KEKE-3310 file (N, C-alpha, C; in steps of 0.2 Angstrom, whole numbers, plus 5000, padded with zeros to 4 digits):
npx = (5004:5004:5010:5006:4993:4987:4987:4979:4966:4960:4956:4941:4940:4929:4921:4916:4906:4902:4889:4882:4884:4889:4900:4908:4925:4928:4938:4953:4955:4962:4958:4954:4949:4942:4954:4963:4973:4967:4967:4955:4945:4934:4918:4906:4889:4880:4866:4860:4861:4871:4886:4900:4913:4927:4940:4956:4965:4956:4949:4950:4948:4934:4928:4928:4930:4937:4928:4920:4928:4926:4924:4919:4907:4901:4901:4891:4880:4879:4875:4863:4855:4854:4844:4832:4835:4826:4825:4817:4816:4810:4802:4808:4821:4826:4825:4834:4846:4846:4847:4860:4868:4866:4872:4884:4892:4897:4896:4892:4884:4874:4868:4863:4853:4844:4841:4835:4824:4817:4802:4791:4777:4767:4769:4766:4762:4773:4778:4778:4790:4798:4798:4805:4818:4821:4821:4831:4843:4843:4845:4858:4865:4863:4868:4882:4885:4882:4892:4904:4903:4903:4892:4875:4863:4850:4852:4860:4850:4841:4849:4851:4838:4834:4842:4835:4822:4825:4828:4816:4809)
npy = (4994:5011:5026:5038:5036:5032:5044:5053:5056:5064:5065:5075:5079:5082:5070:5061:5047:5035:5027:5033:5047:5064:5064:5065:5062:5056:5050:5040:5024:5009:4992:4975:4963:4948:4942:4950:4964:4980:4996:5009:5021:5031:5036:5048:5051:5063:5067:5056:5049:5039:5029:5024:5012:5012:5002:5009:5006:5002:5013:5022:5013:5009:5020:5031:5048:5065:5081:5089:5101:5119:5122:5110:5110:5121:5116:5106:5114:5120:5109:5106:5117:5113:5105:5093:5076:5063:5047:5035:5023:5008:5012:5004:5001:5014:5019:5010:5015:5028:5026:5020:5031:5039:5032:5032:5042:5052:5069:5076:5067:5064:5077:5076:5067:5074:5085:5078:5072:5082:5091:5104:5114:5114:5103:5085:5074:5066:5049:5038:5031:5039:5051:5047:5044:5056:5064:5058:5060:5074:5078:5072:5080:5094:5092:5091:5102:5112:5107:5110:5124:5128:5131:5131:5118:5123:5135:5130:5121:5131:5138:5127:5125:5138:5138:5127:5132:5144:5138:5132:5143)
npz = (5000:4995:5002:4997:4993:5005:5012:5006:5010:5025:5043:5046:5033:5020:5010:4995:4994:4983:4984:4994:4995:5001:5014:5030:5036:5051:5058:5058:5060:5068:5066:5071:5060:5057:5061:5054:5054:5051:5043:5044:5037:5046:5042:5043:5040:5042:5039:5036:5048:5049:5050:5042:5038:5030:5022:5022:5011:5001:4998:4986:4977:4978:4974:4982:4984:4984:4987:4974:4963:4962:4948:4943:4949:4943:4930:4932:4935:4922:4915:4921:4915:4902:4889:4893:4891:4887:4885:4874:4879:4888:4904:4915:4911:4909:4922:4929:4923:4927:4941:4941:4937:4948:4959:4954:4959:4952:4949:4938:4930:4940:4940:4927:4928:4937:4929:4918:4925:4931:4933:4929:4935:4925:4918:4915:4928:4939:4941:4955:4957:4948:4955:4967:4962:4956:4968:4976:4967:4967:4980:4982:4974:4979:4992:4989:4982:4992:5002:4995:4993:5006:5012:5018:5016:5012:5005:4995:4989:4984:4975:4965:4962:4957:4945:4938:4937:4929:4917:4913:4911)
capx = (5000:5008:5009:5002:4986:4984:4986:4975:4960:4962:4951:4938:4939:4922:4922:4910:4906:4897:4882:4879:4884:4894:4901:4914:4929:4928:4944:4956:4956:4965:4953:4956:4943:4943:4961:4967:4973:4965:4966:4949:4942:4927:4915:4899:4884:4875:4860:4857:4863:4875:4893:4903:4920:4930:4947:4960:4968:4951:4945:4949:4945:4927:4926:4928:4933:4936:4923:4921:4930:4920:4924:4915:4900:4898:4899:4885:4875:4878:4871:4856:4852:4852:4837:4831:4836:4823:4826:4811:4816:4805:4804:4812:4827:4828:4826:4841:4851:4846:4850:4867:4871:4866:4876:4891:4895:4899:4892:4889:4879:4869:4865:4859:4847:4840:4839:4830:4818:4814:4795:4788:4770:4762:4770:4763:4764:4778:4776:4781:4797:4802:4799:4810:4824:4823:4823:4838:4848:4843:4848:4865:4868:4863:4873:4889:4885:4883:4898:4909:4902:4904:4886:4870:4859:4845:4854:4862:4844:4838:4853:4849:4831:4834:4844:4830:4817:4827:4828:4809:4806)
capy = (5000:5016:5031:5044:5034:5032:5051:5057:5059:5066:5067:5081:5080:5080:5065:5058:5040:5034:5025:5037:5054:5067:5062:5068:5058:5057:5047:5034:5019:5002:4987:4969:4960:4941:4941:4954:4971:4984:5003:5011:5028:5031:5042:5050:5054:5066:5068:5049:5046:5033:5029:5019:5011:5010:5001:5014:5004:5001:5019:5024:5007:5009:5026:5037:5054:5072:5085:5092:5108:5124:5121:5104:5112:5126:5112:5103:5119:5121:5103:5107:5122:5110:5102:5086:5071:5058:5041:5032:5016:5007:5015:5000:5002:5021:5019:5007:5019:5034:5023:5019:5037:5042:5028:5032:5047:5057:5075:5078:5062:5066:5083:5074:5064:5080:5088:5074:5070:5088:5093:5110:5113:5113:5096:5079:5072:5061:5043:5038:5029:5044:5056:5045:5045:5063:5067:5056:5064:5081:5078:5071:5086:5099:5091:5092:5110:5115:5106:5114:5131:5129:5134:5126:5114:5127:5140:5126:5119:5137:5139:5122:5127:5144:5136:5123:5137:5148:5134:5131:5150)
capz = (5000:4995:5007:4994:4993:5011:5015:5002:5014:5032:5047:5045:5026:5017:5004:4992:4994:4978:4985:5000:4994:5005:5021:5033:5039:5058:5061:5054:5066:5067:5069:5069:5057:5055:5063:5050:5056:5045:5045:5042:5037:5049:5038:5046:5035:5047:5037:5036:5054:5047:5050:5037:5039:5023:5023:5018:5005:4996:4997:4979:4973:4979:4971:4986:4981:4987:4985:4967:4962:4960:4941:4941:4951:4938:4924:4934:4934:4915:4913:4923:4911:4896:4888:4896:4886:4889:4880:4873:4881:4894:4911:4920:4908:4911:4929:4930:4920:4932:4947:4940:4937:4955:4963:4952:4963:4947:4950:4931:4929:4944:4937:4921:4931:4940:4923:4914:4928:4933:4930:4931:4937:4920:4915:4918:4935:4940:4944:4962:4956:4945:4960:4971:4959:4956:4975:4977:4964:4969:4987:4982:4970:4983:4997:4987:4981:4999:5005:4991:4994:5013:5015:5020:5010:5010:5000:4989:4985:4981:4969:4960:4960:4952:4938:4935:4935:4924:4911:4912:4909)
cpx = (5004:5006:5005:4995:4983:4983:4982:4969:4963:4956:4948:4937:4932:4924:4915:4910:4900:4890:4879:4879:4890:4894:4907:4918:4930:4935:4947:4958:4959:4960:4956:4949:4945:4951:4966:4967:4972:4965:4960:4948:4935:4923:4908:4895:4879:4868:4856:4858:4866:4882:4895:4910:4923:4938:4951:4963:4963:4947:4944:4946:4937:4924:4925:4932:4933:4930:4925:4924:4925:4919:4919:4907:4897:4897:4892:4879:4873:4874:4864:4852:4850:4845:4837:4831:4832:4822:4819:4811:4811:4807:4809:4819:4830:4830:4832:4846:4852:4849:4858:4871:4871:4871:4883:4895:4898:4894:4888:4883:4873:4865:4861:4853:4842:4837:4833:4823:4814:4807:4793:4780:4765:4764:4767:4766:4769:4775:4780:4789:4801:4803:4805:4817:4826:4825:4830:4844:4848:4846:4856:4868:4868:4867:4880:4890:4886:4890:4904:4909:4903:4898:4881:4866:4853:4847:4857:4856:4841:4842:4852:4842:4830:4837:4839:4824:4819:4827:4821:4806:4807)
cpy = (5006:5022:5036:5042:5035:5039:5055:5060:5059:5066:5074:5083:5078:5075:5063:5051:5038:5032:5029:5045:5057:5065:5065:5063:5060:5056:5042:5030:5012:4997:4980:4965:4953:4940:4945:4961:4975:4992:5005:5018:5027:5037:5042:5053:5056:5065:5061:5045:5039:5034:5023:5018:5008:5008:5006:5012:5002:5007:5021:5019:5007:5015:5032:5042:5060:5075:5088:5099:5112:5123:5115:5106:5117:5122:5108:5108:5120:5115:5103:5112:5119:5107:5095:5081:5064:5052:5038:5025:5015:5010:5011:5001:5009:5021:5016:5012:5025:5032:5022:5026:5040:5039:5029:5037:5053:5063:5077:5073:5063:5072:5081:5071:5069:5083:5084:5072:5076:5090:5100:5109:5112:5107:5091:5077:5066:5055:5042:5036:5035:5049:5054:5046:5052:5066:5065:5059:5071:5082:5077:5078:5092:5098:5093:5099:5113:5114:5110:5121:5133:5132:5129:5123:5118:5131:5136:5123:5125:5138:5134:5124:5133:5142:5132:5127:5141:5144:5133:5138:5151)
cpz = (5000:4999:5004:4994:5000:5014:5011:5005:5022:5036:5046:5038:5024:5011:5001:4991:4989:4980:4991:4999:4999:5012:5024:5037:5046:5060:5056:5060:5063:5070:5067:5066:5055:5056:5058:5053:5050:5048:5041:5042:5041:5046:5041:5041:5040:5046:5038:5043:5053:5048:5046:5038:5033:5024:5019:5012:5000:4995:4990:4975:4973:4976:4976:4983:4985:4984:4978:4968:4960:4952:4939:4944:4946:4931:4926:4933:4927:4912:4915:4918:4904:4895:4890:4890:4889:4883:4879:4875:4887:4900:4915:4917:4910:4918:4932:4928:4925:4939:4947:4941:4944:4959:4960:4956:4958:4947:4943:4929:4934:4942:4931:4923:4933:4934:4919:4918:4931:4930:4933:4932:4931:4916:4918:4924:4934:4943:4951:4961:4953:4951:4965:4968:4958:4963:4977:4974:4966:4976:4986:4979:4975:4989:4995:4985:4987:5002:5001:4993:5001:5016:5017:5014:5008:5004:4994:4985:4981:4974:4963:4957:4955:4945:4934:4933:4929:4917:4909:4909:4901)
residu = (MET:SER:LYS:SER:LYS:LYS:ASN:GLU:PHE:ARG:PRO:ASN:ASP:TYR:VAL:VAL:TYR:PRO:ALA:HIS:GLY:VAL:GLY:GLN:ILE:ILE:SER:ILE:GLU:ASP:GLN:GLU:ILE:ALA:GLY:ILE:ALA:MET:GLU:LEU:PHE:VAL:ILE:SER:PHE:GLU:LYS:ASP:LYS:MET:THR:LEU:ARG:VAL:PRO:THR:ASN:LYS:ALA:THR:GLU:VAL:GLY:MET:ARG:SER:LEU:SER:SER:PRO:ASP:VAL:ILE:SER:GLN:ALA:MET:LYS:THR:LEU:LYS:GLY:LYS:ALA:LYS:VAL:LYS:ARG:ALA:MET:TRP:SER:ARG:ARG:ALA:GLN:GLU:TYR:GLU:GLN:LYS:ILE:ASN:SER:GLY:ASP:LEU:ILE:ALA:ILE:ALA:GLU:VAL:VAL:ARG:ASP:LEU:HIS:ARG:THR:ASP:ASP:GLN:ARG:GLU:GLN:SER:TYR:SER:GLU:ARG:GLN:LEU:TYR:GLU:ALA:ALA:LEU:GLU:ARG:LEU:THR:ARG:GLU:VAL:ALA:ALA:VAL:ALA:GLY:GLY:ASP:GLU:VAL:SER:ALA:ALA:LYS:GLN:VAL:ASP:ASP:VAL:LEU:MET:ALA:ARG:ALA:ALA)
# end
């Protein structure tokens, strides 16, 4: 295990774990699991009231990454402004693709899901599963925007909403 990989993340850093979104590294601890000594990142997801332990040598392998740069955030906002691209495939196939994009941890892909599933008041109603995917993607996007800006999620949600509403106008 190379030292550079190990020191990529430090306690109190905010990181993005693909399947769960933005979390904060509380500590790095040594534990013995099944007789093997392991060094683990302890990541807290405050909003979900969840703690995750990730082996330090597997962190990058599972897709854990640092927060996006402000450039990537502005790229995501640009993606939100674009025209929704809804494929004509069956809903189950599209839902699977959206789910994969959300769990990829890639902010641009998550912005694409928000863009494609966003509905204005005058558009047709969303199905329950569409709404669930939209809200999951929107939450991931706003949490990362808030963490990068160092602000709160309410202002980040307003920022994302303003971009979506400007597109609809």
